[in-house]
N, CA and C atoms of all chains as a GROMACS GRO file, in nm:
protein
  654
    1MET      N    1   9.034  12.240   8.042
    1MET     CA    2   8.917  12.215   8.127
    1MET      C    3   8.958  12.177   8.265
    2THR      N    4   8.888  12.202   8.359
    2THR     CA    5   8.905  12.184   8.499
    2THR      C    6   8.820  12.062   8.561
    3VAL      N    7   8.881  11.977   8.636
    3VAL     CA    8   8.804  11.885   8.712
    3VAL      C    9   8.827  11.890   8.846
    4ARG      N   10   8.729  11.834   8.903
    4ARG     CA   11   8.748  11.848   9.089
    4ARG      C   12   8.807  11.684   9.118
    5LEU      N   13   8.923  11.688   9.182
    5LEU     CA   14   8.998  11.567   9.210
    5LEU      C   15   8.993  11.537   9.350
    6LEU      N   16   8.946  11.418   9.390
    6LEU     CA   17   8.924  11.387   9.539
    6LEU      C   18   9.011  11.266   9.565
    7TYR      N   19   9.087  11.269   9.687
    7TYR     CA   20   9.178  11.165   9.720
    7TYR      C   21   9.100  11.110   9.854
    8PHE      N   22   9.132  10.982   9.883
    8PHE     CA   23   9.084  10.914   9.993
    8PHE      C   24   9.174  10.823  10.048
    9ALA      N   25   9.165  10.794  10.176
    9ALA     CA   26   9.268  10.681  10.237
    9ALA      C   27   9.391  10.694  10.212
   10SER      N   28   9.469  10.596  10.170
   10SER     CA   29   9.601  10.594  10.157
   10SER      C   30   9.640  10.689  10.043
   11PHE      N   31   9.569  10.694   9.942
   11PHE     CA   32   9.608  10.795   9.843
   11PHE      C   33   9.601  10.938   9.886
   12ARG      N   34   9.477  10.971   9.985
   12ARG     CA   35   9.498  11.098  10.030
   12ARG      C   36   9.634  11.140  10.120
   13GLU      N   37   9.656  11.029  10.179
   13GLU     CA   38   9.775  11.037  10.263
   13GLU      C   39   9.912  11.074  10.183
   14HIS      N   40   9.923  10.994  10.091
   14HIS     CA   41  10.032  10.990   9.999
   14HIS      C   42  10.038  11.120   9.925
   15ALA      N   43   9.930  11.182   9.892
   15ALA     CA   44   9.911  11.309   9.809
   15ALA      C   45   9.918  11.419   9.897
   16GLY      N   46   9.897  11.403  10.024
   16GLY     CA   47   9.897  11.512  10.124
   16GLY      C   48   9.783  11.621  10.091
   17ARG      N   49   9.671  11.558  10.035
   17ARG     CA   50   9.565  11.656  10.026
   17ARG      C   51   9.431  11.569  10.001
   18SER      N   52   9.323  11.624  10.025
   18SER     CA   53   9.194  11.542  10.014
   18SER      C   54   9.111  11.571   9.859
   19GLU      N   55   9.146  11.718   9.830
   19GLU     CA   56   9.084  11.742   9.716
   19GLU      C   57   9.129  11.865   9.630
   20GLU      N   58   9.116  11.884   9.507
   20GLU     CA   59   9.194  11.988   9.446
   20GLU      C   60   9.121  12.017   9.296
   21ALA      N   61   9.105  12.135   9.247
   21ALA     CA   62   9.074  12.155   9.117
   21ALA      C   63   9.205  12.140   9.022
   22ARG      N   64   9.185  12.074   8.916
   22ARG     CA   65   9.282  12.028   8.840
   22ARG      C   66   9.260  12.059   8.684
   23SER      N   67   9.363  12.144   8.640
   23SER     CA   68   9.343  12.182   8.491
   23SER      C   69   9.407  12.072   8.412
   24LEU      N   70   9.331  12.040   8.307
   24LEU     CA   71   9.375  11.920   8.221
   24LEU      C   72   9.371  11.960   8.078
   25PRO      N   73   9.454  11.906   7.985
   25PRO     CA   74   9.426  11.936   7.841
   25PRO      C   75   9.304  11.883   7.800
   26ASP      N   76   9.229  11.932   7.707
   26ASP     CA   77   9.119  11.874   7.646
   26ASP      C   78   9.133  11.749   7.596
   27GLY      N   79   9.018  11.659   7.622
   27GLY     CA   80   9.047  11.532   7.571
   27GLY      C   81   9.130  11.437   7.672
   28ALA      N   82   9.176  11.491   7.778
   28ALA     CA   83   9.245  11.404   7.868
   28ALA      C   84   9.162  11.288   7.916
   29THR      N   85   9.209  11.176   7.934
   29THR     CA   86   9.122  11.038   7.972
   29THR      C   87   9.186  11.028   8.134
   30VAL      N   88   9.106  10.928   8.188
   30VAL     CA   89   9.135  10.892   8.313
   30VAL      C   90   9.281  10.851   8.319
   31SER      N   91   9.343  10.771   8.244
   31SER     CA   92   9.473  10.709   8.252
   31SER      C   93   9.567  10.826   8.221
   32ASP      N   94   9.517  10.926   8.152
   32ASP     CA   95   9.614  11.047   8.146
   32ASP      C   96   9.626  11.126   8.259
   33LEU      N   97   9.527  11.127   8.331
   33LEU     CA   98   9.547  11.203   8.456
   33LEU      C   99   9.621  11.117   8.559
   34TRP      N  100   9.598  10.997   8.558
   34TRP     CA  101   9.675  10.918   8.662
   34TRP      C  102   9.845  10.936   8.634
   35ARG      N  103   9.872  10.930   8.493
   35ARG     CA  104  10.013  10.951   8.454
   35ARG      C  105  10.065  11.082   8.494
   36ILE      N  106   9.964  11.200   8.488
   36ILE     CA  107  10.018  11.325   8.544
   36ILE      C  108  10.030  11.317   8.694
   37LEU      N  109   9.929  11.262   8.749
   37LEU     CA  110   9.974  11.254   8.917
   37LEU      C  111  10.090  11.180   8.953
   38GLY      N  112  10.109  11.084   8.872
   38GLY     CA  113  10.236  10.984   8.897
   38GLY      C  114  10.372  11.058   8.891
   39ALA      N  115  10.374  11.180   8.806
   39ALA     CA  116  10.480  11.257   8.806
   39ALA      C  117  10.515  11.337   8.930
   40GLU      N  118  10.391  11.352   9.013
   40GLU     CA  119  10.402  11.448   9.133
   40GLU      C  120  10.411  11.362   9.265
   41VAL      N  121  10.341  11.238   9.251
   41VAL     CA  122  10.334  11.154   9.370
   41VAL      C  123  10.407  11.023   9.335
   42PRO      N  124  10.530  10.995   9.418
   42PRO     CA  125  10.598  10.862   9.388
   42PRO      C  126  10.510  10.745   9.430
   43HIS      N  127  10.428  10.751   9.524
   43HIS     CA  128  10.359  10.638   9.543
   43HIS      C  129  10.264  10.590   9.434
   44PHE      N  130  10.213  10.680   9.347
   44PHE     CA  131  10.131  10.667   9.242
   44PHE      C  132  10.216  10.623   9.122
   45ALA      N  133  10.329  10.673   9.107
   45ALA     CA  134  10.417  10.614   9.000
   45ALA      C  135  10.447  10.463   9.030
   46ALA      N  136  10.469  10.427   9.165
   46ALA     CA  137  10.493  10.305   9.200
   46ALA      C  138  10.376  10.209   9.191
   47PHE      N  139  10.258  10.269   9.170
   47PHE     CA  140  10.147  10.182   9.188
   47PHE      C  141  10.131  10.071   9.101
   48GLY      N  142  10.191  10.092   8.986
   48GLY     CA  143  10.206   9.965   8.886
   48GLY      C  144  10.088  10.006   8.772
   49VAL      N  145   9.965   9.989   8.817
   49VAL     CA  146   9.856   9.982   8.710
   49VAL      C  147   9.777  10.098   8.758
   50VAL      N  148   9.684  10.143   8.645
   50VAL     CA  149   9.588  10.256   8.682
   50VAL      C  150   9.486  10.197   8.782
   51PRO      N  151   9.458  10.253   8.901
   51PRO     CA  152   9.383  10.178   8.995
   51PRO      C  153   9.205  10.238   8.926
   52PRO      N  154   9.131  10.145   9.005
   52PRO     CA  155   8.994  10.181   8.977
   52PRO      C  156   8.968  10.316   8.995
   53ALA      N  157   8.899  10.377   8.892
   53ALA     CA  158   8.850  10.525   8.891
   53ALA      C  159   8.723  10.551   8.917
   54ALA      N  160   8.666  10.650   8.973
   54ALA     CA  161   8.534  10.698   8.962
   54ALA      C  162   8.516  10.818   8.880
   55VAL      N  163   8.422  10.844   8.801
   55VAL     CA  164   8.391  10.997   8.761
   55VAL      C  165   8.247  10.998   8.798
   56ASN      N  166   8.215  11.112   8.861
   56ASN     CA  167   8.079  11.139   8.884
   56ASN      C  168   8.021  11.041   8.948
   57LEU      N  169   8.068  10.962   9.074
   57LEU     CA  170   8.007  10.871   9.140
   57LEU      C  171   7.996  10.748   9.094
   58GLU      N  172   8.052  10.723   8.960
   58GLU     CA  173   8.051  10.581   8.902
   58GLU      C  174   8.164  10.514   8.855
   59TYR      N  175   8.206  10.400   8.861
   59TYR     CA  176   8.325  10.354   8.822
   59TYR      C  177   8.348  10.381   8.666
   60ALA      N  178   8.460  10.420   8.625
   60ALA     CA  179   8.486  10.452   8.479
   60ALA      C  180   8.613  10.386   8.448
   61PRO      N  181   8.620  10.351   8.321
   61PRO     CA  182   8.725  10.270   8.271
   61PRO      C  183   8.848  10.378   8.249
   62PRO      N  184   8.990  10.317   8.232
   62PRO     CA  185   9.088  10.421   8.204
   62PRO      C  186   9.077  10.502   8.085
   63ASP      N  187   9.007  10.457   7.990
   63ASP     CA  188   9.006  10.546   7.860
   63ASP      C  189   8.896  10.645   7.829
   64ARG      N  190   8.828  10.650   7.969
   64ARG     CA  191   8.708  10.759   7.939
   64ARG      C  192   8.766  10.897   7.951
   65ALA      N  193   8.689  10.972   7.850
   65ALA     CA  194   8.739  11.099   7.835
   65ALA      C  195   8.681  11.194   7.943
   66LEU      N  196   8.747  11.269   7.998
   66LEU     CA  197   8.710  11.370   8.100
   66LEU      C  198   8.648  11.467   8.059
   67ARG      N  199   8.561  11.550   8.117
   67ARG     CA  200   8.496  11.672   8.079
   67ARG      C  201   8.506  11.776   8.199
   68GLU      N  202   8.480  11.886   8.150
   68GLU     CA  203   8.477  12.005   8.230
   68GLU      C  204   8.384  11.982   8.348
   69GLY      N  205   8.433  11.998   8.471
   69GLY     CA  206   8.338  11.995   8.574
   69GLY      C  207   8.330  11.838   8.645
   70ASP      N  208   8.388  11.746   8.571
   70ASP     CA  209   8.386  11.625   8.643
   70ASP      C  210   8.430  11.598   8.762
   71GLU      N  211   8.375  11.530   8.847
   71GLU     CA  212   8.440  11.470   8.994
   71GLU      C  213   8.521  11.346   8.966
   72VAL      N  214   8.640  11.341   8.977
   72VAL     CA  215   8.712  11.235   8.968
   72VAL      C  216   8.789  11.186   9.078
   73THR      N  217   8.787  11.061   9.091
   73THR     CA  218   8.864  10.991   9.209
   73THR      C  219   8.923  10.869   9.169
   74PHE      N  220   9.038  10.838   9.220
   74PHE     CA  221   9.135  10.728   9.183
   74PHE      C  222   9.087  10.648   9.336
   75LEU      N  223   9.060  10.528   9.325
   75LEU     CA  224   9.029  10.452   9.466
   75LEU      C  225   9.119  10.358   9.495
   76PRO      N  226   9.202  10.368   9.622
   76PRO     CA  227   9.280  10.268   9.664
   76PRO      C  228   9.218  10.129   9.679
   77PRO      N  229   9.273  10.047   9.687
   77PRO     CA  230   9.184   9.906   9.710
   77PRO      C  231   9.096   9.919   9.833
   78VAL      N  232   8.970   9.879   9.790
   78VAL     CA  233   8.851   9.897   9.901
   78VAL      C  234   8.862   9.786   9.989
   79ALA      N  235   8.818   9.799  10.112
   79ALA     CA  236   8.821   9.713  10.211
   79ALA      C  237   8.704   9.720  10.322
   80GLY      N  238   8.588   9.748  10.259
   80GLY     CA  239   8.458   9.766  10.347
   80GLY      C  240   8.440   9.637  10.425
   81GLY      N  241   8.356   9.636  10.508
   81GLY     CA  242   8.313   9.523  10.571
   81GLY      C  243   8.371   9.507  10.728
   82MET      N  244   6.986  10.649  10.353
   82MET     CA  245   7.128  10.649  10.384
   82MET      C  246   7.183  10.522  10.447
   83HIS      N  247   7.271  10.467  10.403
   83HIS     CA  248   7.335  10.328  10.432
   83HIS      C  249   7.446  10.350  10.519
   84LEU      N  250   7.511  10.472  10.524
   84LEU     CA  251   7.638  10.466  10.596
   84LEU      C  252   7.592  10.566  10.722
   85THR      N  253   7.659  10.542  10.827
   85THR     CA  254   7.631  10.602  10.968
   85THR      C  255   7.755  10.627  11.046
   86ARG      N  256   7.755  10.729  11.121
   86ARG     CA  257   7.852  10.771  11.197
   86ARG      C  258   7.829  10.711  11.336
   87GLU      N  259   7.700  10.680  11.346
   87GLU     CA  260   7.642  10.624  11.492
   87GLU      C  261   7.640  10.467  11.490
   88PRO      N  262   7.639  10.428  11.613
   88PRO     CA  263   7.642  10.273  11.617
   88PRO      C  264   7.521  10.207  11.553
   89ILE      N  265   7.535  10.108  11.498
   89ILE     CA  266   7.430  10.030  11.409
   89ILE      C  267   7.329   9.981  11.506
   90ASP      N  268   7.189  10.004  11.481
   90ASP     CA  269   7.086   9.975  11.579
   90ASP      C  270   7.043   9.846  11.527
   91LEU      N  271   7.092   9.726  11.577
   91LEU     CA  272   7.048   9.603  11.504
   91LEU      C  273   6.917   9.551  11.549
   92ALA      N  274   6.866   9.586  11.666
   92ALA     CA  275   6.727   9.569  11.692
   92ALA      C  276   6.640   9.636  11.596
   93ALA      N  277   6.659   9.761  11.566
   93ALA     CA  278   6.582   9.820  11.466
   93ALA      C  279   6.574   9.757  11.329
   94LEU      N  280   6.694   9.710  11.291
   94LEU     CA  281   6.684   9.649  11.162
   94LEU      C  282   6.625   9.551  11.162
   95LEU      N  283   6.615   9.446  11.266
   95LEU     CA  284   6.562   9.324  11.294
   95LEU      C  285   6.383   9.353  11.253
   96GLU      N  286   6.349   9.467  11.300
   96GLU     CA  287   6.205   9.507  11.293
   96GLU      C  288   6.176   9.539  11.139
   97ARG      N  289   6.260   9.541  11.052
   97ARG     CA  290   6.242   9.581  10.908
   97ARG      C  291   6.180   9.460  10.838
   98ALA      N  292   6.180   9.337  10.906
   98ALA     CA  293   6.129   9.210  10.833
   98ALA      C  294   5.984   9.233  10.817
   99ARG      N  295   5.935   9.194  10.712
   99ARG     CA  296   5.780   9.195  10.693
   99ARG      C  297   5.685   9.090  10.747
  100PRO      N  298   5.562   9.110  10.761
  100PRO     CA  299   5.478   8.979  10.810
  100PRO      C  300   5.474   8.854  10.717
  101SER      N  301   5.513   8.885  10.595
  101SER     CA  302   5.525   8.764  10.501
  101SER      C  303   5.659   8.701  10.506
  102ASP      N  304   5.743   8.742  10.588
  102ASP     CA  305   5.883   8.683  10.586
  102ASP      C  306   5.885   8.595  10.703
  103GLY      N  307   5.941   8.467  10.647
  103GLY     CA  308   5.968   8.355  10.743
  103GLY      C  309   6.107   8.327  10.766
  104GLY      N  310   6.216   8.386  10.687
  104GLY     CA  311   6.325   8.361  10.714
  104GLY      C  312   6.394   8.511  10.735
  105VAL      N  313   6.471   8.529  10.829
  105VAL     CA  314   6.529   8.666  10.834
  105VAL      C  315   6.695   8.621  10.869
  106CYS      N  316   6.764   8.687  10.793
  106CYS     CA  317   6.891   8.648  10.797
  106CYS      C  318   6.963   8.780  10.817
  107LEU      N  319   7.059   8.776  10.938
  107LEU     CA  320   7.134   8.907  10.966
  107LEU      C  321   7.272   8.876  10.986
  108PHE      N  322   7.335   8.939  10.910
  108PHE     CA  323   7.498   8.922  10.887
  108PHE      C  324   7.552   9.040  10.963
  109VAL      N  325   7.624   9.041  11.063
  109VAL     CA  326   7.707   9.130  11.131
  109VAL      C  327   7.854   9.118  11.117
  110GLY      N  328   7.925   9.216  11.059
  110GLY     CA  329   8.055   9.194  11.076
  110GLY      C  330   8.113   9.324  11.191
  111VAL      N  331   8.199   9.258  11.274
  111VAL     CA  332   8.245   9.324  11.383
  111VAL      C  333   8.405   9.349  11.375
  112VAL      N  334   8.456   9.445  11.433
  112VAL     CA  335   8.582   9.459  11.445
  112VAL      C  336   8.660   9.378  11.540
  113ARG      N  337   8.757   9.290  11.500
  113ARG     CA  338   8.819   9.193  11.578
  113ARG      C  339   8.954   9.235  11.618
  114ASP      N  340   9.018   9.147  11.727
  114ASP     CA  341   9.130   9.212  11.795
  114ASP      C  342   9.264   9.163  11.713
  115HIS      N  343   9.255   9.116  11.594
  115HIS     CA  344   9.376   9.074  11.520
  115HIS      C  345   9.352   9.067  11.381
  116ASN      N  346   9.463   9.096  11.287
  116ASN     CA  347   9.439   9.070  11.156
  116ASN      C  348   9.579   9.043  11.111
  117GLU      N  349   9.584   8.908  11.034
  117GLU     CA  350   9.708   8.866  10.988
  117GLU      C  351   9.824   8.862  11.060
  118GLY      N  352   9.788   8.821  11.207
  118GLY     CA  353   9.905   8.783  11.300
  118GLY      C  354   9.937   8.908  11.380
  119ARG      N  355   9.869   9.019  11.354
  119ARG     CA  356   9.899   9.125  11.448
  119ARG      C  357   9.779   9.166  11.533
  120ALA      N  358   9.813   9.205  11.666
  120ALA     CA  359   9.704   9.264  11.743
  120ALA      C  360   9.659   9.376  11.730
  121THR      N  361   9.520   9.405  11.710
  121THR     CA  362   9.471   9.525  11.666
  121THR      C  363   9.404   9.597  11.786
  122ARG      N  364   9.389   9.728  11.778
  122ARG     CA  365   9.327   9.781  11.883
  122ARG      C  366   9.199   9.856  11.845
  123ALA      N  367   9.186   9.902  11.712
  123ALA     CA  368   9.074   9.990  11.665
  123ALA      C  369   9.097   9.994  11.515
  124ILE      N  370   8.975  10.015  11.448
  124ILE     CA  371   8.977  10.039  11.305
  124ILE      C  372   8.900  10.180  11.271
  125GLU      N  373   8.962  10.254  11.188
  125GLU     CA  374   8.914  10.384  11.136
  125GLU      C  375   8.843  10.354  10.992
  126TYR      N  376   8.723  10.378  10.972
  126TYR     CA  377   8.670  10.349  10.845
  126TYR      C  378   8.634  10.489  10.773
  127GLU      N  379   8.679  10.485  10.647
  127GLU     CA  380   8.667  10.618  10.566
  127GLU      C  381   8.581  10.576  10.452
  128ALA      N  382   8.497  10.662  10.392
  128ALA     CA  383   8.411  10.628  10.284
  128ALA      C  384   8.417  10.749  10.184
  129TYR      N  385   8.400  10.715  10.050
  129TYR     CA  386   8.382  10.838   9.956
  129TYR      C  387   8.211  10.811   9.964
  130GLY      N  388   8.174  10.914  10.056
  130GLY     CA  389   8.032  10.897  10.097
  130GLY      C  390   7.921  10.897   9.982
  131PRO      N  391   7.916  10.985   9.908
  131PRO     CA  392   7.825  10.976   9.796
  131PRO      C  393   7.825  10.866   9.699
  132MET      N  394   7.959  10.829   9.661
  132MET     CA  395   7.980  10.708   9.580
  132MET      C  396   7.936  10.582   9.646
  133ALA      N  397   7.964  10.571   9.793
  133ALA     CA  398   7.936  10.451   9.848
  133ALA      C  399   7.790  10.432   9.864
  134GLU      N  400   7.712  10.540   9.880
  134GLU     CA  401   7.576  10.527   9.891
  134GLU      C  402   7.518  10.488   9.751
  135ALA      N  403   7.580  10.547   9.644
  135ALA     CA  404   7.515  10.507   9.527
  135ALA      C  405   7.550  10.371   9.484
  136GLU      N  406   7.686  10.319   9.506
  136GLU     CA  407   7.709  10.193   9.482
  136GLU      C  408   7.638  10.071   9.575
  137ILE      N  409   7.605  10.121   9.707
  137ILE     CA  410   7.517  10.035   9.778
  137ILE      C  411   7.389  10.026   9.712
  138GLU      N  412   7.314  10.136   9.648
  138GLU     CA  413   7.192  10.134   9.578
  138GLU      C  414   7.182  10.072   9.476
  139ARG      N  415   7.298  10.060   9.382
  139ARG     CA  416   7.312   9.987   9.271
  139ARG      C  417   7.329   9.841   9.314
  140LEU      N  418   7.394   9.818   9.414
  140LEU     CA  419   7.395   9.656   9.466
  140LEU      C  420   7.257   9.603   9.497
  141LEU      N  421   7.176   9.684   9.577
  141LEU     CA  422   7.065   9.666   9.633
  141LEU      C  423   6.963   9.648   9.504
  142GLU      N  424   6.970   9.718   9.404
  142GLU     CA  425   6.886   9.689   9.277
  142GLU      C  426   6.924   9.570   9.217
  143SER      N  427   7.058   9.538   9.196
  143SER     CA  428   7.094   9.406   9.131
  143SER      C  429   7.063   9.308   9.218
  144LEU      N  430   7.056   9.306   9.350
  144LEU     CA  431   7.031   9.194   9.432
  144LEU      C  432   6.862   9.174   9.428
  145ALA      N  433   6.785   9.280   9.392
  145ALA     CA  434   6.641   9.282   9.403
  145ALA      C  435   6.615   9.224   9.246
  146GLY      N  436   6.702   9.228   9.155
  146GLY     CA  437   6.639   9.183   9.031
  146GLY      C  438   6.683   8.997   9.037
  147ARG      N  439   6.772   8.982   9.116
  147ARG     CA  440   6.807   8.817   9.124
  147ARG      C  441   6.719   8.762   9.209
  148TRP      N  442   6.676   8.841   9.342
  148TRP     CA  443   6.596   8.777   9.437
  148TRP      C  444   6.481   8.865   9.454
  149PRO      N  445   6.380   8.876   9.376
  149PRO     CA  446   6.275   8.964   9.410
  149PRO      C  447   6.185   8.968   9.516
  150GLU      N  448   6.203   8.826   9.596
  150GLU     CA  449   6.124   8.815   9.720
  150GLU      C  450   6.182   8.873   9.833
  151VAL      N  451   6.321   8.894   9.811
  151VAL     CA  452   6.412   8.922   9.939
  151VAL      C  453   6.417   9.078   9.956
  152TRP      N  454   6.394   9.109  10.078
  152TRP     CA  455   6.386   9.266  10.121
  152TRP      C  456   6.526   9.262  10.190
  153ILE      N  457   6.621   9.366  10.141
  153ILE     CA  458   6.767   9.376  10.192
  153ILE      C  459   6.786   9.506  10.252
  154GLU      N  460   6.835   9.529  10.358
  154GLU     CA  461   6.890   9.644  10.444
  154GLU      C  462   7.032   9.628  10.432
  155ILE      N  463   7.103   9.758  10.416
  155ILE     CA  464   7.243   9.748  10.451
  155ILE      C  465   7.300   9.877  10.526
  156ARG      N  466   7.367   9.860  10.638
  156ARG     CA  467   7.437   9.953  10.714
  156ARG      C  468   7.579   9.938  10.733
  157HIS      N  469   7.662  10.046  10.720
  157HIS     CA  470   7.791  10.044  10.740
  157HIS      C  471   7.838  10.184  10.820
  158ARG      N  472   7.912  10.130  10.890
  158ARG     CA  473   7.963  10.242  10.991
  158ARG      C  474   8.103  10.320  10.919
  159VAL      N  475   8.110  10.451  10.967
  159VAL     CA  476   8.226  10.519  10.929
  159VAL      C  477   8.274  10.577  11.060
  160GLY      N  478   8.395  10.599  11.065
  160GLY     CA  479   8.463  10.676  11.178
  160GLY      C  480   8.557  10.556  11.256
  161ARG      N  481   8.585  10.589  11.373
  161ARG     CA  482   8.678  10.496  11.443
  161ARG      C  483   8.597  10.403  11.518
  162LEU      N  484   8.622  10.278  11.519
  162LEU     CA  485   8.553  10.179  11.587
  162LEU      C  486   8.645  10.096  11.685
  163ASP      N  487   8.600  10.053  11.806
  163ASP     CA  488   8.679   9.961  11.881
  163ASP      C  489   8.636   9.824  11.861
  164ILE      N  490   8.736   9.728  11.929
  164ILE     CA  491   8.696   9.592  11.903
  164ILE      C  492   8.559   9.567  11.968
  165GLY      N  493   8.496   9.469  11.883
  165GLY     CA  494   8.376   9.412  11.910
  165GLY      C  495   8.253   9.503  11.855
  166GLU      N  496   8.297   9.637  11.798
  166GLU     CA  497   8.174   9.702  11.748
  166GLU      C  498   8.130   9.644  11.606
  167PRO      N  499   8.007   9.643  11.579
  167PRO     CA  500   7.963   9.610  11.445
  167PRO      C  501   8.003   9.727  11.356
  168SER      N  502   8.068   9.692  11.245
  168SER     CA  503   8.112   9.781  11.131
  168SER      C  504   8.012   9.762  11.026
  169VAL      N  505   7.943   9.651  11.007
  169VAL     CA  506   7.866   9.644  10.893
  169VAL      C  507   7.752   9.528  10.929
  170ALA      N  508   7.624   9.575  10.882
  170ALA     CA  509   7.522   9.478  10.907
  170ALA      C  510   7.430   9.475  10.794
  171ILE      N  511   7.384   9.346  10.740
  171ILE     CA  512   7.309   9.319  10.624
  171ILE      C  513   7.179   9.242  10.674
  172LEU      N  514   7.102   9.276  10.641
  172LEU     CA  515   6.972   9.201  10.672
  172LEU      C  516   6.896   9.158  10.542
  173ALA      N  517   6.868   9.042  10.539
  173ALA     CA  518   6.782   8.978  10.417
  173ALA      C  519   6.690   8.908  10.478
  174THR      N  520   6.550   8.942  10.439
  174THR     CA  521   6.450   8.900  10.499
  174THR      C  522   6.350   8.832  10.344
  175SER      N  523   6.296   8.702  10.384
  175SER     CA  524   6.240   8.654  10.269
  175SER      C  525   6.135   8.561  10.325
  176PRO      N  526   6.028   8.533  10.212
  176PRO     CA  527   5.933   8.433  10.271
  176PRO      C  528   6.001   8.288  10.317
  177HIS      N  529   6.118   8.241  10.271
  177HIS     CA  530   6.178   8.137  10.309
  177HIS      C  531   6.330   8.169  10.323
  178ARG      N  532   6.394   8.082  10.397
  178ARG     CA  533   6.520   8.116  10.427
  178ARG      C  534   6.622   8.097  10.333
  179ALA      N  535   6.625   7.999  10.221
  179ALA     CA  536   6.709   7.980  10.123
  179ALA      C  537   6.766   8.110  10.058
  180GLU      N  538   6.668   8.166  10.019
  180GLU     CA  539   6.690   8.319   9.939
  180GLU      C  540   6.745   8.398  10.045
  181ALA      N  541   6.698   8.401  10.147
  181ALA     CA  542   6.755   8.504  10.255
  181ALA      C  543   6.911   8.489  10.271
  182PHE      N  544   6.951   8.362  10.304
  182PHE     CA  545   7.089   8.352  10.314
  182PHE      C  546   7.162   8.360  10.194
  183ALA      N  547   7.124   8.337  10.076
  183ALA     CA  548   7.204   8.354   9.926
  183ALA      C  549   7.212   8.484   9.930
  184ALA      N  550   7.103   8.586   9.951
  184ALA     CA  551   7.109   8.709   9.904
  184ALA      C  552   7.199   8.797  10.002
  185CYS      N  553   7.194   8.744  10.125
  185CYS     CA  554   7.287   8.804  10.238
  185CYS      C  555   7.422   8.785  10.186
  186ARG      N  556   7.469   8.675  10.167
  186ARG     CA  557   7.620   8.635  10.134
  186ARG      C  558   7.663   8.726  10.012
  187GLU      N  559   7.575   8.708   9.944
  187GLU     CA  560   7.599   8.797   9.811
  187GLU      C  561   7.621   8.937   9.823
  188ALA      N  562   7.546   8.986   9.901
  188ALA     CA  563   7.545   9.115   9.932
  188ALA      C  564   7.667   9.175  10.015
  189ILE      N  565   7.708   9.078  10.127
  189ILE     CA  566   7.842   9.103  10.173
  189ILE      C  567   7.953   9.105  10.100
  190ASP      N  568   7.968   8.995  10.027
  190ASP     CA  569   8.079   8.957   9.919
  190ASP      C  570   8.084   9.086   9.827
  191ARG      N  571   7.980   9.112   9.768
  191ARG     CA  572   8.006   9.228   9.681
  191ARG      C  573   8.032   9.357   9.715
  192LEU      N  574   7.978   9.391   9.841
  192LEU     CA  575   7.992   9.535   9.914
  192LEU      C  576   8.152   9.537   9.946
  193LYS      N  577   8.222   9.426   9.980
  193LYS     CA  578   8.370   9.442  10.008
  193LYS      C  579   8.440   9.472   9.881
  194THR      N  580   8.396   9.416   9.772
  194THR     CA  581   8.471   9.445   9.649
  194THR      C  582   8.439   9.564   9.577
  195THR      N  583   8.324   9.628   9.585
  195THR     CA  584   8.291   9.723   9.501
  195THR      C  585   8.260   9.873   9.575
  196VAL      N  586   8.212   9.886   9.708
  196VAL     CA  587   8.186   9.986   9.762
  196VAL      C  588   8.301  10.056   9.817
  197PRO      N  589   8.319  10.185   9.768
  197PRO     CA  590   8.440  10.263   9.825
  197PRO      C  591   8.448  10.295   9.955
  198ILE      N  592   8.481  10.209  10.035
  198ILE     CA  593   8.508  10.230  10.178
  198ILE      C  594   8.634  10.161  10.220
  199TRP      N  595   8.706  10.247  10.302
  199TRP     CA  596   8.855  10.183  10.338
  199TRP      C  597   8.874  10.174  10.478
  200LYS      N  598   8.954  10.082  10.548
  200LYS     CA  599   8.988  10.084  10.698
  200LYS      C  600   9.123  10.094  10.713
  201LYS      N  601   9.157  10.157  10.828
  201LYS     CA  602   9.300  10.181  10.871
  201LYS      C  603   9.300  10.105  11.012
  202GLU      N  604   9.372  10.023  11.001
  202GLU     CA  605   9.413   9.923  11.139
  202GLU      C  606   9.505   9.995  11.243
  203PHE      N  607   9.465   9.990  11.352
  203PHE     CA  608   9.566  10.063  11.457
  203PHE      C  609   9.600   9.934  11.550
  204TYR      N  610   9.732   9.924  11.536
  204TYR     CA  611   9.795   9.808  11.598
  204TYR      C  612   9.833   9.843  11.754
  205ALA      N  613   9.841   9.719  11.820
  205ALA     CA  614   9.859   9.711  11.952
  205ALA      C  615  10.024   9.783  11.991
  206ASP      N  616  10.106   9.773  11.887
  206ASP     CA  617  10.235   9.830  11.900
  206ASP      C  618  10.239   9.981  11.859
  207GLY      N  619  10.136  10.049  11.846
  207GLY     CA  620  10.127  10.194  11.815
  207GLY      C  621  10.124  10.217  11.666
  208THR      N  622  10.150  10.143  11.598
  208THR     CA  623  10.164  10.160  11.433
  208THR      C  624  10.029  10.143  11.380
  209SER      N  625   9.999  10.173  11.257
  209SER     CA  626   9.887  10.179  11.191
  209SER      C  627   9.911  10.156  11.025
  210ASP      N  628   9.801  10.101  10.966
  210ASP     CA  629   9.812  10.072  10.830
  210ASP      C  630   9.672  10.057  10.757
  211TRP      N  631   9.673  10.099  10.640
  211TRP     CA  632   9.545  10.073  10.556
  211TRP      C  633   9.540   9.930  10.507
  212VAL      N  634   9.420   9.877  10.517
  212VAL     CA  635   9.403   9.735  10.480
  212VAL      C  636   9.409   9.725  10.335
  213ASP      N  637   9.469   9.647  10.281
  213ASP     CA  638   9.470   9.618  10.110
  213ASP      C  639   9.432   9.479  10.100
  214PRO      N  640   9.321   9.445  10.068
  214PRO     CA  641   9.285   9.303  10.034
  214PRO      C  642   9.341   9.231   9.927
  215THR      N  643   9.402   9.335   9.841
  215THR     CA  644   9.457   9.270   9.717
  215THR      C  645   9.600   9.232   9.753
  216ARG      N  646   9.652   9.252   9.870
  216ARG     CA  647   9.797   9.237   9.895
  216ARG      C  648   9.794   9.145  10.014
  217ARG      N  649   9.871   9.033   9.994
  217ARG     CA  650   9.878   8.939  10.092
  217ARG      C  651  10.007   8.938  10.167
  218ARG      N  652  10.038   9.001  10.278
  218ARG     CA  653  10.158   9.001  10.357
  218ARG      C  654  10.221   8.883  10.401
   0.00000   0.00000   0.00000
């Protein structure tokens, strides 16, 4: 399956991109995806925990199974206001 | 739309109060000239726009459930802001002030922890960094 992956703020700068189409094994979860990205981006591997994630504009838990066409984003610590 | 690239019009926001409202509470967050001991010159706000809009909608629904008599409006800037510019405004208007104060405070507190908005501070010494409220420097 392929998901659309978006990056924002510090994660965007560390990844060096703002979005991509990403192929994943069927059944991959949010935390699986974070682990895959951690192998490519040292900052992600060093982050320690799986950061809050959003799937299709809503917060999603790490064990959420991803589906074809999902829009997935890992959220660096938010700081609005 | 709750996010805006244009300056927040506070006067227009105040006009959203209804004739039945006796208490109008307006919280305005502005860009200050320092943070954690460092002099700042500007802040760049970045948002995951569609999700931020959806999260603010969910926040408004939750607040309406808790304070049905309070009308709440939320505006948040994105883009680069100078010192003194309003970055966020929350209007809570109610027949009585207690509910307006309570709902306004809850709105800004929850906005800061749930809405996907980030800020990069630009310091007087020419450096910059993303603000991480979970990290105490």
